[in-house]
DSSP file (Angstrom, degrees, kcal/mol; ACC not computed):
  #  RESIDUE AA STRUCTURE BP1 BP2  ACC     N-H-->O    O-->H-N    N-H-->O    O-->H-N    TCO  KAPPA ALPHA  PHI   PSI    X-CA   Y-CA   Z-CA
    1    1 A X              0   0    0      0, 0.0    47,-2.7     0, 0.0     2,-0.3   0.000 360.0 360.0 360.0 141.0   10.2    1.5  -17.0
    2    2 A X  E     -A   47   0A   0     45,-0.2     2,-0.4    43,-0.1    45,-0.2  -0.603 360.0-174.6 -77.8 135.5   11.2    0.3  -13.5
    3    3 A X  E     -A   46   0A   0     43,-2.4    43,-3.5    -2,-0.3     2,-0.2  -0.971  30.7-110.1-127.2 145.1   14.8    0.7  -12.6
    4    4 A X  E     -A   45   0A   0     -2,-0.4    41,-0.2    41,-0.2    39,-0.0  -0.505  41.2-101.7 -73.1 139.3   16.3   -0.6   -9.5
    5    5 A X        -     0   0    0     39,-2.8     2,-0.3    -2,-0.2    39,-0.1  -0.354  40.0-173.5 -58.6 140.5   17.3    2.1   -6.8
    6    6 A X    >   -     0   0    0     -3,-0.1     3,-2.4     1,-0.0     4,-0.1  -0.941  37.4-107.6-132.2 159.7   21.0    2.9   -6.6
    7    7 A X  G >  S+     0   0    0     -2,-0.3     3,-1.7     1,-0.3     4,-0.2   0.813 116.8  61.6 -51.1 -36.6   22.8    5.2   -4.1
    8    8 A X  G 3  S+     0   0    0      1,-0.3    -1,-0.3     2,-0.1     4,-0.1   0.380  99.9  58.4 -78.7   6.5   23.5    8.0   -6.7
    9    9 A X  G <> S+     0   0    0     -3,-2.4     4,-2.9     1,-0.1    -1,-0.3   0.269  73.7 113.2-109.3   6.9   19.6    8.3   -7.0
   10   10 A X  H <> S+     0   0    0     -3,-1.7     4,-3.0     1,-0.3     5,-0.2   0.858  73.5  45.9 -49.0 -54.7   19.2    9.1   -3.3
   11   11 A X  H  > S+     0   0    0      1,-0.2     4,-2.4     2,-0.2    -1,-0.3   0.894 114.2  49.1 -67.5 -40.2   18.0   12.7   -3.6
   12   12 A X  H  > S+     0   0    0     -3,-0.2     4,-2.4     2,-0.2    -1,-0.2   0.940 114.3  45.9 -63.8 -47.7   15.4   11.8   -6.4
   13   13 A X  H  X S+     0   0    0     -4,-2.9     4,-2.7     1,-0.2     5,-0.2   0.925 112.1  49.8 -67.0 -37.3   14.1    8.9   -4.3
   14   14 A X  H  X S+     0   0    0     -4,-3.0     4,-2.2    -5,-0.3    -2,-0.2   0.913 110.9  52.0 -62.8 -42.4   13.9   10.9   -1.1
   15   15 A X  H  < S+     0   0    0     -4,-2.4     4,-0.4    -5,-0.2    -2,-0.2   0.959 113.4  42.9 -56.4 -52.5   12.0   13.6   -3.0
   16   16 A X  H >< S+     0   0    0     -4,-2.4     3,-1.2     1,-0.2     4,-0.2   0.911 114.3  49.2 -63.0 -42.9    9.6   11.2   -4.3
   17   17 A X  H >< S+     0   0    0     -4,-2.7     3,-2.3     1,-0.2     6,-0.2   0.849  98.7  69.6 -59.3 -38.5    9.1    9.3   -1.0
   18   18 A X  T 3< S+     0   0    0     -4,-2.2    -1,-0.2     1,-0.3    -2,-0.2   0.632  84.5  70.8 -60.9 -14.6    8.6   12.7    0.8
   19   19 A X  T <  S+     0   0    0     -3,-1.2     2,-0.4    -4,-0.4    -1,-0.3   0.683  81.5  91.1 -72.9 -18.9    5.2   13.0   -1.0
   20   20 A X  S X  S-     0   0    0     -3,-2.3     3,-2.2    -4,-0.2     4,-0.2  -0.620  83.8-128.4 -88.3 137.3    4.0   10.2    1.2
   21   21 A X  G >  S+     0   0    0     -2,-0.4     3,-1.4     1,-0.3     4,-0.2   0.899 105.7  46.9 -47.4 -52.7    2.3   11.3    4.5
   22   22 A X  G 3  S+     0   0    0      1,-0.2    -1,-0.3     2,-0.1     3,-0.1   0.488 109.2  56.5 -72.8   1.3    4.3    9.1    6.8
   23   23 A X  G <  S+     0   0    0     -3,-2.2    -1,-0.2    -6,-0.2    -2,-0.2   0.221  71.7 105.1-115.6  16.7    7.6   10.1    5.2
   24   24 A X    <   +     0   0    0     -3,-1.4     2,-0.4    -4,-0.2    -1,-0.1   0.869  61.5  84.4 -62.0 -38.1    7.3   13.9    5.6
   25   25 A X  S  > S-     0   0    0     -4,-0.2     4,-2.6     1,-0.1     3,-0.4  -0.525  75.9-141.3 -73.8 124.8    9.9   14.0    8.5
   26   26 A X  H  > S+     0   0    0     -2,-0.4     4,-2.5     1,-0.3    -1,-0.1   0.784 100.0  48.8 -57.5 -33.4   13.3   14.1    7.3
   27   27 A X  H  > S+     0   0    0      2,-0.2     4,-1.5     1,-0.2    -1,-0.3   0.875 112.3  50.4 -69.5 -37.6   14.9   11.9    9.8
   28   28 A X  H  > S+     0   0    0     -3,-0.4     4,-2.5     2,-0.2    -2,-0.2   0.912 111.5  49.7 -61.3 -46.0   12.1    9.3    9.1
   29   29 A X  H  X S+     0   0    0     -4,-2.6     4,-2.6     1,-0.2    -2,-0.2   0.939 111.3  48.6 -63.7 -51.1   12.8    9.6    5.3
   30   30 A X  H  X S+     0   0    0     -4,-2.5     4,-1.7     1,-0.2    -1,-0.2   0.804 111.2  50.3 -62.8 -25.5   16.6    9.1    5.8
   31   31 A X  H  X S+     0   0    0     -4,-1.5     4,-2.0     2,-0.2    -2,-0.2   0.923 111.5  48.1 -69.5 -49.0   15.9    6.0    8.0
   32   32 A X  H  X S+     0   0    0     -4,-2.5     4,-2.3     2,-0.2    -2,-0.2   0.903 112.0  48.4 -66.0 -42.5   13.7    4.6    5.3
   33   33 A X  H  X S+     0   0    0     -4,-2.6     4,-1.8     1,-0.2     5,-0.2   0.957 111.8  50.0 -56.2 -49.8   16.2    5.2    2.6
   34   34 A X  H  X S+     0   0    0     -4,-1.7     4,-1.9     1,-0.2     5,-0.2   0.847 107.7  53.9 -57.6 -35.8   18.9    3.7    4.7
   35   35 A X  H  X S+     0   0    0     -4,-2.0     4,-2.7     1,-0.2     7,-0.3   0.906 109.2  48.9 -70.5 -40.3   16.7    0.6    5.3
   36   36 A X  H  < S+     0   0    0     -4,-2.3     8,-0.2     1,-0.2    -1,-0.2   0.796 112.3  49.6 -67.1 -26.9   16.3    0.2    1.5
   37   37 A X  H  < S+     0   0    0     -4,-1.8    -2,-0.2    -5,-0.1    -1,-0.2   0.775 124.9  24.5 -76.0 -36.1   20.1    0.5    1.0
   38   38 A X  H  < S+     0   0    0     -4,-1.9     2,-0.6    -5,-0.2    -2,-0.2   0.768  98.8  83.8-111.4 -26.5   21.1   -2.1    3.7
   39   39 A X    ><  -     0   0    0     -4,-2.7     3,-1.5    -5,-0.2    -1,-0.1  -0.727  61.6-151.6 -88.2 124.4   18.2   -4.5    4.2
   40   40 A X  T 3  S+     0   0    0     -2,-0.6    -1,-0.2     1,-0.2    -4,-0.0   0.716  93.8  59.2 -62.1 -18.8   18.3   -7.4    1.7
   41   41 A X  T 3  S+     0   0    0     19,-0.1    19,-3.1    18,-0.1     2,-0.4   0.439  91.0  75.7 -86.5  -2.3   14.6   -7.7    2.1
   42   42 A X  E <   - B   0  59A   0     -3,-1.5     2,-0.4    -7,-0.3    17,-0.2  -0.929  59.5-172.1-109.4 132.4   13.6   -4.2    1.1
   43   43 A X  E     - B   0  58A   0     15,-3.0    15,-2.1    -2,-0.4     2,-0.4  -0.982   5.2-166.3-136.5 126.4   13.6   -3.2   -2.5
   44   44 A X  E     - B   0  57A   0     -2,-0.4   -39,-2.8    -8,-0.2     2,-0.4  -0.844   8.5-175.8-114.6 140.2   13.1    0.2   -3.9
   45   45 A X  E     -AB   4  56A   0     11,-2.4    11,-2.6    -2,-0.4     2,-0.4  -0.963  13.4-147.3-133.0 151.7   12.4    1.0   -7.7
   46   46 A X  E     -AB   3  55A   0    -43,-3.5   -43,-2.4    -2,-0.4     2,-0.7  -0.920  13.9-133.6-119.7 149.7   12.0    4.1   -9.6
   47   47 A X  E     -AB   2  54A   0      7,-2.4     6,-2.9    -2,-0.4     7,-1.2  -0.876  28.1-173.6-102.3 119.2    9.7    4.6  -12.6
   48   48 A X  E     + B   0  52A   0    -47,-2.7     4,-0.2    -2,-0.7     2,-0.0  -0.969  24.5 151.6-118.7 132.5   11.5    6.4  -15.4
   49   49 A X  S    S-     0   0    0      2,-2.5    -1,-0.1    -2,-0.5     3,-0.1   0.398  91.8 -34.1-108.5-102.1   10.1    7.6  -18.6
   50   50 A X  S    S+     0   0    0      1,-0.1     2,-0.2    -2,-0.0    -2,-0.1   0.863 143.0  14.6 -83.0 -37.2   12.1   10.6  -19.8
   51   51 A X  S    S-     0   0    0     -4,-0.0    -2,-2.5     0, 0.0     2,-0.7  -0.727 102.3 -84.3-120.7 173.2   12.6   11.6  -16.3
   52   52 A X  E     +B   48   0A   0     -2,-0.2    -4,-0.3    -4,-0.2     3,-0.1  -0.711  51.1 167.8 -77.7 122.3   12.1    9.7  -13.0
   53   53 A X  E     +     0   0A   0     -6,-2.9    21,-3.2    -2,-0.7     2,-0.3   0.632  52.0  11.9-111.8 -19.5    8.4   10.2  -12.1
   54   54 A X  E     -BC  47  73A   0     -7,-1.2    -7,-2.4    19,-0.2     2,-0.3  -0.942  52.8-142.2-157.0 173.5    7.6    7.7   -9.3
   55   55 A X  E     -BC  46  72A   0     17,-2.4    17,-2.3    -2,-0.3     2,-0.4  -0.994  11.1-174.9-140.8 138.8    8.9    5.4   -6.7
   56   56 A X  E     -BC  45  71A   0    -11,-2.6   -11,-2.4    -2,-0.3     2,-0.3  -0.984   9.2-176.3-143.2 129.8    7.6    2.0   -5.5
   57   57 A X  E     +BC  44  70A   0     13,-2.9    12,-2.2    -2,-0.4    13,-1.4  -0.919   4.2 172.8-128.2 154.6    9.1    0.1   -2.6
   58   58 A X  E     -BC  43  68A   0    -15,-2.1   -15,-3.0    -2,-0.3     2,-0.4  -0.968  18.5-142.9-149.1 166.2    8.4   -3.3   -1.1
   59   59 A X  E     -BC  42  67A   0      8,-2.1     8,-2.7    -2,-0.3     2,-0.4  -0.998  20.1-124.4-135.5 146.0    9.7   -5.7    1.4
   60   60 A X  E     - C   0  66A   0    -19,-3.1     2,-0.5    -2,-0.4     6,-0.2  -0.675  27.9-163.0 -87.8 132.7    9.8   -9.5    1.4
   61   61 A X  E >>  - C   0  65A   0      4,-2.9     3,-2.5    -2,-0.4     4,-2.1  -0.963  64.9 -19.2-118.7 128.1    8.1  -11.0    4.4
   62   62 A X  T 34 S-     0   0    0     -2,-0.5    -1,-0.1     1,-0.3    -2,-0.0   0.691 106.8 -79.8  59.2  18.3    8.6  -14.6    5.6
   63   63 A X  T 34 S+     0   0    0      2,-0.2    -1,-0.3     1,-0.1     3,-0.1   0.720 129.2  77.3  56.6  23.5    9.9  -15.6    2.1
   64   64 A X  T <4 S+     0   0    0     -3,-2.5    35,-2.5     1,-0.2     2,-0.4   0.652  83.3  50.6-123.5 -44.5    6.2  -15.7    1.1
   65   65 A X  E  <  -Cd  61  99A   0     -4,-2.1    -4,-2.9    33,-0.2     2,-0.7  -0.845  51.4-156.7-107.5 132.7    4.9  -12.0    0.6
   66   66 A X  E     -Cd  60 100A   0     33,-2.7    35,-2.5    -2,-0.4     2,-0.6  -0.944  27.1-163.4-104.5 109.8    6.2   -9.1   -1.4
   67   67 A X  E     -Cd  59 101A   0     -8,-2.7    -8,-2.1    -2,-0.7     2,-0.3  -0.859  11.7-142.1-102.1 114.4    4.5   -6.2    0.6
   68   68 A X  E     +Cd  58 102A   0     33,-3.1    35,-2.5    -2,-0.6   -10,-0.3  -0.643  29.6 166.1 -70.7 129.5    4.3   -2.9   -1.2
   69   69 A X  E     +     0   0A   0    -12,-2.2     2,-0.3    -2,-0.3   -11,-0.2   0.426  57.3  35.4-126.7  -8.3    4.8   -0.4    1.3
   70   70 A X  E     +C   57   0A   0    -13,-1.4   -13,-2.9    36,-0.1     2,-0.3  -0.971  50.8 167.5-151.3 135.5    5.6    2.9   -0.6
   71   71 A X  E     +C   56   0A   0     -2,-0.3     2,-0.3   -15,-0.2   -15,-0.2  -0.964  14.3 167.7-145.0 128.0    4.1    4.2   -3.9
   72   72 A X  E     -C   55   0A   0    -17,-2.3   -17,-2.4    -2,-0.3     2,-0.4  -0.968  14.0-170.6-148.1 124.3    4.7    7.8   -4.8
   73   73 A X  E     -C   54   0A   0     -2,-0.3   -19,-0.2   -19,-0.3     5,-0.1  -0.935  39.9 -98.2-110.0 134.3    4.3    9.7   -8.0
   74   74 A X    >   -     0   0    0    -21,-3.2     3,-3.3    -2,-0.4     4,-0.2  -0.367  36.8-125.5 -55.2 124.5    5.5   13.2   -8.7
   75   75 A X  G >  S+     0   0    0      1,-0.3     3,-1.1     2,-0.2    -1,-0.2   0.760 108.7  57.2 -44.0 -35.3    2.5   15.4   -8.1
   76   76 A X  G 3  S+     0   0    0      1,-0.2    -1,-0.3   -23,-0.0    -2,-0.1   0.614 109.7  46.9 -75.4 -11.9    2.7   17.0  -11.5
   77   77 A X  G X  S+     0   0    0     -3,-3.3     3,-0.5   -24,-0.2     5,-0.4   0.105  84.6 128.6-112.6  18.2    2.4   13.5  -13.2
   78   78 A X  T <   +     0   0    0     -3,-1.1    -3,-0.0     1,-0.2    -4,-0.0  -0.394  62.9  27.3 -77.1 158.8   -0.5   12.2  -11.1
   79   79 A X  T 3  S+     0   0    0      1,-0.1    -1,-0.2    -2,-0.1    -4,-0.0   0.826  88.6 106.9  52.3  43.6   -3.5   10.7  -12.7
   80   80 A X  S <  S-     0   0    0     -3,-0.5    -2,-0.1     0, 0.0    -1,-0.1   0.152  98.5-102.3-122.8  10.1   -1.6    9.6  -15.7
   81   81 A X  S  > S+     0   0    0      3,-0.0     4,-1.6     4,-0.0     5,-0.1   0.588  83.9 127.9  75.6  13.2   -1.6    5.9  -14.8
   82   82 A X  H  > S+     0   0    0     -5,-0.4     4,-2.3     2,-0.2     5,-0.1   0.851  72.5  50.0 -67.3 -35.0    2.0    5.8  -13.5
   83   83 A X  H  > S+     0   0    0      2,-0.2     4,-2.6     1,-0.2    -1,-0.2   0.904 111.0  50.8 -68.1 -42.4    1.1    4.3  -10.2
   84   84 A X  H  > S+     0   0    0      2,-0.2     4,-1.9     1,-0.2    -2,-0.2   0.842 109.9  48.9 -66.8 -34.7   -0.9    1.7  -12.0
   85   85 A X  H  X S+     0   0    0     -4,-1.6     4,-2.6     2,-0.2    -2,-0.2   0.888 111.4  49.9 -67.9 -41.8    2.1    0.9  -14.3
   86   86 A X  H  X S+     0   0    0     -4,-2.3     4,-2.4     2,-0.2    -2,-0.2   0.940 111.3  48.9 -67.7 -44.0    4.5    0.6  -11.3
   87   87 A X  H  X S+     0   0    0     -4,-2.6     4,-2.3     1,-0.2    -1,-0.2   0.906 112.5  48.8 -56.8 -44.7    2.0   -1.8   -9.5
   88   88 A X  H  X S+     0   0    0     -4,-1.9     4,-1.8     2,-0.2    -1,-0.2   0.856 112.1  48.1 -70.3 -38.5    1.7   -3.9  -12.6
   89   89 A X  H  X S+     0   0    0     -4,-2.6     4,-2.2     2,-0.2    -2,-0.2   0.936 111.8  48.8 -59.0 -50.2    5.5   -4.0  -13.1
   90   90 A X  H  X S+     0   0    0     -4,-2.4     4,-2.2     1,-0.2     5,-0.3   0.887 112.8  50.4 -65.7 -35.6    6.1   -5.0   -9.5
   91   91 A X  H  X S+     0   0    0     -4,-2.3     4,-1.8    -5,-0.2    -1,-0.2   0.855 111.2  46.6 -68.2 -36.3    3.4   -7.7   -9.9
   92   92 A X  H  < S+     0   0    0     -4,-1.8     4,-0.3     2,-0.2    -1,-0.2   0.823 114.5  47.6 -70.0 -33.7    4.9   -9.1  -12.9
   93   93 A X  H  < S+     0   0    0     -4,-2.2    -2,-0.2    -5,-0.1     4,-0.2   0.861 125.7  25.5 -71.5 -38.0    8.4   -9.1  -11.4
   94   94 A X  H >X S+     0   0    0     -4,-2.2     4,-2.8    -5,-0.2     3,-1.3   0.710  93.8  88.5-105.4 -25.5    7.4  -10.7   -8.1
   95   95 A X  T 3< S+     0   0    0     -4,-1.8    -1,-0.1    -5,-0.3    -3,-0.1   0.727  82.3  59.7 -57.6 -31.5    4.3  -12.8   -8.6
   96   96 A X  T 34 S+     0   0    0     -4,-0.3    -1,-0.3     1,-0.1    -2,-0.1   0.866 122.4  25.5 -66.0 -34.7    6.0  -16.1   -9.6
   97   97 A X  T <4 S+     0   0    0     -3,-1.3     2,-0.3    -4,-0.2    -2,-0.2   0.839 126.8  28.1 -90.5 -39.8    7.9  -16.1   -6.2
   98   98 A X  S  < S-     0   0    0     -4,-2.8     2,-0.6   -33,-0.0   -33,-0.2  -0.835  74.4-111.8-129.7 155.2    5.7  -14.2   -3.8
   99   99 A X  E     -d   65   0A   0    -35,-2.5   -33,-2.7    -2,-0.3     2,-0.4  -0.829  41.5-140.2 -79.4 123.3    2.2  -13.2   -3.2
  100  100 A X  E     +d   66   0A   0     -2,-0.6     2,-0.3   -35,-0.2   -33,-0.2  -0.737  37.5 145.3 -94.8 128.5    2.2   -9.5   -3.9
  101  101 A X  E     -d   67   0A   0    -35,-2.5   -33,-3.1    -2,-0.4     2,-0.3  -0.845  40.1-109.7-151.8-173.3    0.1   -7.3   -1.6
  102  102 A X  E     -d   68   0A   0     -2,-0.3   -33,-0.2   -35,-0.3     2,-0.2  -0.923  25.1-121.5-124.5 141.1    0.0   -3.8    0.1
  103  103 A X    >>  -     0   0    0    -35,-2.5     3,-1.3    -2,-0.3     4,-1.0  -0.493  42.3 -92.4 -76.8 166.2    0.5   -2.8    3.7
  104  104 A X  G >4 S+     0   0    0      1,-0.3     3,-0.5     2,-0.2     4,-0.4   0.745 117.5  62.0 -47.8 -47.8   -2.3   -0.9    5.5
  105  105 A X  G 34 S+     0   0    0      1,-0.2    -1,-0.3     2,-0.1     4,-0.2   0.850 121.1  19.3 -55.6 -41.3   -1.0    2.6    4.7
  106  106 A X  G <> S+     0   0    0     -3,-1.3     4,-3.2   -38,-0.2     5,-0.2   0.368  88.3 113.1-118.4   5.4   -1.3    2.4    1.0
  107  107 A X  H <X S+     0   0    0     -4,-1.0     4,-2.3    -3,-0.5     5,-0.2   0.862  78.5  52.3 -52.4 -41.9   -3.8   -0.6    0.5
  108  108 A X  H  > S+     0   0    0     -4,-0.4     4,-1.9     2,-0.2    -1,-0.2   0.973 113.2  43.5 -57.4 -54.7   -6.6    1.7   -0.9
  109  109 A X  H  > S+     0   0    0      1,-0.2     4,-1.8     2,-0.2    -2,-0.2   0.888 113.4  50.8 -62.1 -43.1   -4.3    3.1   -3.6
  110  110 A X  H  X S+     0   0    0     -4,-3.2     4,-1.3     1,-0.2    -1,-0.2   0.863 108.9  51.3 -70.9 -28.8   -2.8   -0.2   -4.5
  111  111 A X  H  X S+     0   0    0     -4,-2.3     4,-0.6    -5,-0.2    -1,-0.2   0.785 108.7  51.6 -68.8 -30.8   -6.2   -1.8   -4.9
  112  112 A X  H  < S+     0   0    0     -4,-1.9     3,-0.4     2,-0.2    -2,-0.2   0.851 110.5  48.8 -61.8 -39.3   -7.2    1.1   -7.2
  113  113 A X  H  < S+     0   0    0     -4,-1.8    -2,-0.2     1,-0.2    -1,-0.2   0.757 102.7  62.8 -74.9 -29.8   -4.0    0.5   -9.3
  114  114 A X  H  <        0   0    0     -4,-1.3    -1,-0.2     1,-0.3    -2,-0.2   0.742 360.0 360.0 -66.3 -28.3   -4.8   -3.2   -9.4
  115  115 A X     <        0   0    0     -4,-0.6    -1,-0.3    -3,-0.4    -2,-0.1   0.391 360.0 360.0 -61.9 360.0   -8.0   -2.5  -11.3
């Protein structure tokens, strides 16, 4: 199930986002988390089953699009459909108000999850 990111989940969220190639640098990762905490148009969610297994983040653009910009799954839980579940949950959550799409960095994975 998707849960909204909270400050007390910072280490878990940073760990999950660090698996994304563009988030390997610690300073970049800290800047990304700070943006999720402070920008009202950026929304970060964690996927929790028994443990937190994934993260998905999006930004609202022009009050029209919900752009998925981060999707990450714990490597030991990959290929189990968690990414697909996160994309579906985000789509269900936002599609009535926004067009849900992906940014260029994750578009291939996002489209694979949409199928």
